[in-house]
C-alpha positions as CSV (number, residue, x, y, z in Angstrom):
1,M,4.9,-2.6,2.7
2,A,3.2,0.1,0.6
3,E,2.6,-0.5,-3.1
4,P,5.2,1.1,-5.3
5,L,4.1,4.2,-7.3
6,T,4.8,2.7,-10.7
7,P,1.6,2.7,-12.7
8,S,1.7,2.1,-16.5
9,R,2.8,5.0,-18.5
10,P,0.2,7.1,-20.5
11,R,-0.2,6.0,-24.1
12,S,0.9,9.4,-25.3
13,E,4.4,8.6,-24.1
14,T,4.9,6.3,-27.0
15,A,4.8,9.2,-29.4
16,S,7.9,10.0,-31.4
17,H,9.8,13.1,-30.4
18,A,12.6,15.2,-31.9
19,H,15.0,14.3,-29.1
20,H,15.6,10.8,-30.4
21,V,19.3,11.7,-31.1
22,P,22.2,9.2,-30.7
23,V,24.5,9.9,-27.7
24,A,28.2,9.7,-28.2
25,G,29.8,8.1,-25.2
26,A,26.6,7.3,-23.4
27,V,26.9,6.9,-19.6
28,S,27.0,3.2,-18.8
29,Y,25.3,1.6,-15.8
30,A,28.7,0.7,-14.4
31,E,29.9,4.3,-14.7
32,L,26.8,5.7,-13.0
33,R,27.3,3.3,-10.1
34,S,30.9,4.2,-9.8
35,V,30.3,8.0,-9.9
36,L,27.4,7.6,-7.4
37,D,29.5,5.8,-4.9
38,R,32.4,8.2,-5.2
39,V,30.1,11.2,-4.7
40,L,28.4,9.6,-1.7
41,D,31.7,8.8,-0.1
42,Y,32.9,12.3,-0.6
43,S,29.7,13.7,0.8
44,E,29.8,11.5,3.8
45,G,33.4,12.5,4.3
46,E,32.0,16.1,4.7
47,D,29.6,14.7,7.3
48,W,26.9,15.7,4.8
49,N,27.5,19.3,5.6
50,G,28.4,22.1,3.2
51,Y,28.1,25.6,2.0
52,D,25.0,26.7,0.1
53,K,24.0,29.1,-2.6
54,H,22.1,31.6,-0.5
55,D,23.9,31.3,2.8
56,A,26.1,34.4,2.7
57,L,24.6,35.7,6.0
58,N,25.9,32.6,7.9
59,A,29.3,34.3,7.7
60,G,29.6,36.4,10.9
61,L,31.3,39.3,9.1
62,M,28.7,39.4,6.3
63,A,25.9,39.3,8.8
64,A,27.4,42.2,10.9
65,L,28.0,44.4,7.8
66,F,25.0,43.6,5.7
67,G,22.3,41.9,7.9
68,W,20.5,45.1,9.0
69,S,18.1,45.7,6.1
70,R,16.3,44.1,3.2
71,W,18.4,45.7,0.5
72,T,21.8,45.1,2.3
73,R,20.9,41.5,2.9
74,L,19.9,41.1,-0.8
75,I,23.1,42.7,-1.9
76,A,25.2,40.4,0.3
77,I,23.4,37.2,-0.8
78,Q,23.5,38.1,-4.5
79,A,27.2,39.1,-4.4
80,M,28.3,35.9,-2.7
81,M,26.1,33.8,-5.0
82,R,27.4,35.4,-8.2
83,A,31.1,35.6,-7.2
84,P,33.5,33.7,-9.5
85,V,35.2,32.1,-6.5
86,N,33.9,30.7,-3.2
87,L,34.6,33.4,-0.6
88,R,33.1,31.4,2.3
89,P,36.3,29.7,3.5
90,L,38.1,33.1,3.5
91,L,35.3,34.4,5.8
92,R,35.6,31.3,8.0
93,Q,32.0,30.4,7.5
94,K,30.8,27.2,9.0
95,K,29.5,24.4,6.9
96,V,26.0,23.2,8.0
97,G,23.5,20.5,7.1
98,N,20.7,21.4,4.7
99,P,17.4,19.5,5.3
100,K,16.6,19.6,1.6
101,G,20.0,18.3,0.7
102,L,19.8,15.5,3.3
103,A,16.4,14.5,1.8
104,L,17.9,14.4,-1.7
105,F,20.7,12.1,-0.4
106,V,18.1,9.8,1.2
107,L,16.2,9.6,-2.1
108,G,19.4,8.8,-4.0
109,L,20.4,6.2,-1.4
110,L,17.0,4.5,-1.7
111,D,17.5,4.2,-5.4
112,R,21.0,3.0,-4.9
113,Y,19.7,0.3,-2.5
114,A,17.1,-0.8,-5.1
115,L,20.0,-1.4,-7.5
116,E,22.1,-3.3,-5.0
117,P,20.6,-4.2,-1.6
118,A,23.8,-3.6,0.4
119,P,23.2,-2.7,4.1
120,L,25.4,0.4,3.7
121,H,22.9,2.2,1.6
122,V,20.1,1.7,4.1
123,Q,22.3,2.5,7.0
124,R,23.2,5.8,5.5
125,A,19.6,6.6,4.6
126,R,18.4,5.8,8.1
127,A,21.2,7.9,9.6
128,L,20.2,10.9,7.4
129,I,16.5,10.5,8.4
130,A,17.6,10.7,12.0
131,R,19.5,13.9,11.2
132,L,16.3,15.2,9.6
133,D,14.4,14.4,12.8
134,G,16.9,16.6,14.7
135,L,16.5,19.5,12.3
136,A,12.7,19.5,12.4
137,V,11.1,22.7,13.7
138,P,8.4,21.8,16.3
139,L,5.1,23.6,15.8
140,A,1.9,23.8,17.8
141,G,-0.1,20.7,18.3
142,G,2.8,18.3,17.5
143,A,3.2,19.5,13.9
144,R,6.7,19.7,12.4
145,A,8.3,21.3,9.4
146,W,11.8,22.0,8.0
147,G,13.6,25.1,6.8
148,Y,17.0,26.3,5.6
149,Q,19.8,26.7,8.2
150,Y,20.7,30.2,7.2
151,P,18.9,33.6,7.1
152,W,17.4,34.2,3.6
153,Q,16.3,37.4,2.1
154,D,14.4,37.3,-1.2
155,L,12.5,40.0,-3.1
156,G,9.2,38.9,-1.5
157,F,10.2,37.9,2.0
158,Y,12.8,37.6,4.7
159,A,13.2,34.3,6.7
160,P,15.5,34.0,9.7
161,S,17.6,30.9,9.9
162,G,15.4,27.8,10.6
163,T,12.2,29.4,9.4
164,P,10.1,26.4,8.2
165,N,9.2,26.6,4.5
166,A,7.0,24.6,2.2
167,V,9.5,23.6,-0.4
168,V,12.1,22.2,2.1
169,T,9.3,20.4,4.0
170,A,7.9,19.0,0.8
171,F,11.2,17.5,-0.1
172,V,11.7,16.0,3.3
173,C,8.3,14.5,3.0
174,E,9.1,13.1,-0.4
175,A,12.2,11.3,1.2
176,L,10.1,9.9,4.0
177,L,7.3,8.7,1.6
178,A,9.9,7.0,-0.6
179,A,11.5,5.4,2.5
180,H,8.2,4.2,3.6
181,R,7.6,2.6,0.2
182,S,11.0,1.0,0.2
183,L,11.4,0.0,3.8
184,G,7.8,-0.3,5.0
185,D,8.3,1.3,8.4
186,A,5.0,2.9,9.6
187,H,6.8,5.5,11.6
188,L,8.2,7.0,8.4
189,L,4.6,7.7,7.2
190,A,3.7,9.1,10.7
191,R,6.5,11.7,10.3
192,V,4.8,12.9,7.1
193,D,1.5,13.1,8.9
194,T,3.0,15.7,11.3
195,A,3.8,18.0,8.4
196,I,0.3,18.2,7.0
197,P,-0.9,20.7,9.6
198,F,2.0,22.9,8.6
199,F,1.0,22.8,4.9
200,L,-2.7,23.3,5.4
201,G,-2.8,25.2,8.7
202,S,0.3,27.4,9.0
203,L,0.9,28.6,5.5
204,R,-1.1,31.5,4.1
205,R,-3.9,30.7,1.7
206,L,-3.3,33.1,-1.1
207,K,-6.2,31.7,-3.2
208,D,-8.9,29.3,-2.0
209,T,-11.8,28.3,-4.2
210,P,-13.6,25.0,-4.8
211,D,-11.2,24.3,-7.7
212,E,-8.0,26.1,-6.8
213,L,-5.8,26.4,-3.7
214,C,-2.6,28.4,-3.6
215,L,-0.4,28.3,-0.4
216,S,2.4,30.6,0.6
217,Y,6.1,29.6,0.6
218,M,6.5,30.3,4.3
219,P,4.3,31.2,7.3
220,V,5.4,34.8,7.2
221,D,3.8,38.0,6.0
222,M,4.1,37.4,2.2
223,H,1.8,37.7,-0.8
224,M,4.1,36.3,-3.5
225,R,2.5,33.3,-5.2
226,V,5.4,31.0,-6.1
227,L,4.0,28.4,-8.5
228,D,6.1,25.3,-7.6
229,V,5.1,25.6,-4.0
230,S,1.5,24.5,-4.3
231,I,2.1,21.6,-6.7
232,L,5.0,20.3,-4.6
233,I,2.5,20.1,-1.6
234,A,-0.1,18.5,-3.9
235,A,2.3,15.7,-4.8
236,V,3.0,15.1,-1.1
237,L,-0.7,15.0,-0.1
238,A,-1.6,12.7,-3.0
239,Q,1.2,10.2,-2.1
240,F,0.4,10.4,1.6
241,G,-3.3,9.8,0.9
242,R,-2.5,6.7,-1.2
243,Q,0.1,5.2,1.2
244,S,-2.0,5.9,4.3
245,G,-5.4,5.2,2.9
246,E,-6.6,8.7,4.1
247,T,-8.3,9.8,1.0
248,Q,-9.5,13.1,2.4
249,W,-6.2,14.6,1.3
250,L,-6.9,14.0,-2.4
251,D,-9.2,17.0,-2.7
252,P,-6.8,19.6,-1.4
253,A,-4.1,17.9,-3.5
254,R,-6.4,18.3,-6.6
255,R,-7.1,22.0,-5.9
256,L,-3.4,22.7,-5.3
257,A,-2.4,21.0,-8.5
258,G,-5.2,22.7,-10.3
259,Y,-4.1,26.2,-9.3
260,V,-0.7,25.6,-10.9
261,V,-1.8,23.7,-14.0
262,H,-4.2,26.5,-14.8
263,R,-1.3,29.0,-14.9
264,Q,0.4,27.2,-17.7
265,T,0.9,29.3,-20.7
266,S,-0.6,28.5,-24.1
267,Y,2.9,27.3,-25.2
268,G,3.4,24.9,-22.3
269,A,5.5,27.0,-19.9
270,W,5.2,28.3,-16.4
271,F,6.5,31.6,-14.9
272,Y,8.0,31.4,-11.4
273,T,5.3,33.6,-9.9
274,D,1.7,34.5,-10.4
275,P,1.5,37.2,-11.6
276,P,4.8,36.9,-13.6
277,G,5.9,40.4,-12.8
278,D,6.4,39.6,-9.1
279,S,9.8,38.0,-9.9
280,P,12.5,38.6,-12.5
281,I,12.6,34.8,-13.0
282,R,10.8,33.9,-16.1
283,H,10.7,30.3,-17.6
284,D,13.7,29.0,-15.8
285,N,15.1,25.5,-15.9
286,Y,14.8,23.7,-12.6
287,H,11.6,25.3,-11.4
288,T,10.0,24.1,-14.6
289,G,11.2,20.6,-13.8
290,F,9.9,20.9,-10.2
291,I,6.4,21.6,-11.5
292,L,6.5,18.8,-14.1
293,D,7.8,16.2,-11.8
294,A,5.4,17.1,-9.0
295,L,2.5,16.9,-11.5
296,W,3.7,13.5,-12.6
297,R,3.9,12.3,-9.0
298,Y,0.4,13.7,-8.3
299,M,-1.0,11.9,-11.4
300,Q,0.7,8.6,-10.3
301,A,-0.5,8.7,-6.8
302,S,-4.0,10.0,-7.3
303,G,-4.9,8.3,-10.6
304,D,-6.2,11.7,-11.8
305,T,-4.9,12.0,-15.4
306,S,-7.2,14.9,-16.5
307,W,-4.1,17.1,-16.9
308,E,-2.0,14.6,-18.8
309,E,-2.1,16.6,-22.1
310,R,-0.9,19.7,-20.2
311,Y,1.9,17.6,-18.6
312,W,3.2,16.5,-22.0
313,R,2.9,20.0,-23.4
314,G,5.1,21.2,-20.5
315,M,7.6,18.4,-21.0
316,D,7.9,19.2,-24.7
317,F,8.6,22.9,-23.8
318,Y,11.1,21.8,-21.2
319,A,13.0,19.6,-23.7
320,E,13.0,22.0,-26.6
321,K,13.6,25.3,-24.9
322,L,15.6,24.6,-21.7
323,F,18.4,22.3,-22.9
324,E,21.1,22.8,-25.5
325,P,21.7,20.1,-28.2
326,S,24.8,19.1,-26.2
327,G,22.7,18.4,-23.1
328,A,23.8,21.5,-21.3
329,P,21.0,23.0,-19.2
330,R,20.0,26.5,-20.2
331,W,19.4,29.0,-17.4
332,M,16.1,30.2,-18.8
333,S,14.2,29.7,-22.1
334,D,15.6,33.0,-23.4
335,Q,19.0,32.9,-21.7
336,A,21.6,30.2,-22.1
337,F,24.2,31.0,-19.4
338,P,25.0,30.2,-16.7
339,Y,24.8,26.5,-17.1
340,D,23.8,25.4,-13.6
341,I,24.4,22.0,-12.1
342,H,20.9,22.0,-10.6
343,G,19.4,22.4,-14.0
344,A,21.4,19.4,-15.3
345,A,20.3,17.2,-12.4
346,Q,16.6,18.3,-12.8
347,G,16.7,17.5,-16.5
348,I,18.0,14.0,-15.8
349,L,15.3,13.4,-13.3
350,S,12.5,14.7,-15.5
351,F,13.4,12.8,-18.7
352,A,14.8,9.6,-17.3
353,P,11.4,7.9,-16.9
354,H,10.3,8.9,-20.4
355,R,12.9,7.4,-22.8
356,A,10.1,6.2,-25.1
357,R,9.1,9.8,-25.8
358,Y,12.4,11.8,-25.3
359,G,14.9,9.2,-26.4
360,A,18.4,9.6,-24.9
361,L,17.9,13.2,-23.6
362,A,18.5,12.2,-20.0
363,Q,21.6,10.3,-21.1
364,R,22.8,13.3,-23.1
365,I,22.4,15.6,-20.1
366,A,24.2,13.1,-17.9
367,R,27.1,12.7,-20.4
368,W,27.5,16.5,-20.7
369,T,27.5,16.9,-16.9
370,L,30.1,14.2,-16.2
371,D,32.3,15.6,-19.0
372,E,32.0,19.3,-18.0
373,M,31.0,19.6,-14.4
374,Y,32.4,16.6,-12.5
375,D,35.6,16.3,-10.4
376,A,36.8,12.7,-9.9
377,E,37.4,13.6,-6.2
378,G,33.7,13.0,-5.9
379,R,32.1,16.4,-6.3
380,F,30.2,18.4,-8.9
381,Y,30.9,22.0,-9.9
382,Y,28.4,24.8,-9.3
383,Q,28.1,26.7,-12.6
384,R,29.7,27.2,-16.0
385,T,29.5,30.7,-17.4
386,R,30.3,31.8,-20.9
387,R,33.9,32.5,-19.9
388,Y,34.8,30.2,-17.0
389,T,33.5,27.4,-14.7
390,K,32.9,28.0,-11.0
391,R,34.7,24.9,-9.8
392,F,33.5,24.9,-6.2
393,T,30.8,22.7,-4.7
394,F,27.7,23.5,-2.7
395,L,26.9,20.1,-1.2
396,R,23.1,20.4,-1.5
397,W,23.0,22.3,-4.7
398,C,25.6,20.2,-6.5
399,N,26.3,16.8,-4.9
400,A,22.9,16.1,-3.4
401,W,21.0,16.9,-6.6
402,M,23.3,14.9,-8.8
403,V,23.2,11.9,-6.4
404,R,19.4,12.1,-6.7
405,A,19.5,12.4,-10.5
406,L,22.2,9.8,-11.3
407,A,20.6,7.2,-9.0
408,A,17.3,7.7,-10.7
409,L,18.9,7.3,-14.1
410,A,20.8,4.2,-13.0
411,R,17.6,2.7,-11.7
412,E,15.7,3.5,-14.9
413,Q,18.5,1.8,-16.9
414,H,18.6,-1.2,-14.6
415,E,14.8,-1.7,-14.8
416,T,14.5,-1.3,-18.6
417,H,17.4,-3.5,-19.7
């Protein structure tokens, strides 16, 4: 079995921080387990399928009316995404499995199994890994990758349904790497091996120097440099190199991480794209967390702590500028609403391992989320705006992310008490 990725924490984590604030009604270990199991049961009852934030063109009527050009597709996706109610059932849109969501459920189930080694948790995780196998996109030379199961138009690209992309593939690889560490099956690591040719061979190299490497989001004609893409791949390569013993992947991992780290602002933040003007997204919540968590995983796996100071500077910015005192997740550093469930989940994930530095911040975010965004049926709401709450559930965006986050928080509580 592979050695767990749990090195000692950097000394700087012991520093005091302004977020040492008492939490009224902290989320107990028993409550975390109870909510986790209810949400997992609900999600399994949906056969792990659901609607998604950007899936408007999976509705036949929307595809027929709006699927014919870049701007009409953007209008359709943005309108459905921003609607105060979920229009998808009215349009008879089919629920589908999302590989990224399935991977998040696997990660949550593995943490749940670490808390209580019941066979059900492993059975569910293995079943979802088998589903991921079925959703893999075969590529030349035996390579594989994963993508979203809907057509997706963004400002910088268009991707037909199933187009493999770097972020989805990275999250699937994270689940497989964690499963290999937990269960020890060599074939799980071999699955990650098949994705490396996609990362380093299929994606466009938007910058390639001895110190920096930037890869494209998808293997399509695009020039937008999305910052979290490269560092998510870096984290996968570093972990794969450690767990497989194939250390040749550490150099591209270093260059990928270096590209992103060097785009950090003087005040510790990252824009969504490089250059910043290529996207209206500025310093948003969950992409900031993506970058920080991926940098942390890279440092753990590679042993390279040369960017540790930058990591903590980024974490301080994240804690101070992207969460309200209540624990509510801000949309961007300069924009509070909407409070989005994904931001809440990401904050819990980022701060749970660092209680010594950030106090009960992860607990405060979890408490706010369970009080404001949770339905005891076993599902989480999508967003809360200034005037109302969008009380519908996207299975990947809401339940899968919160399973991942709450399971990580429960594991942290279990291991430190």
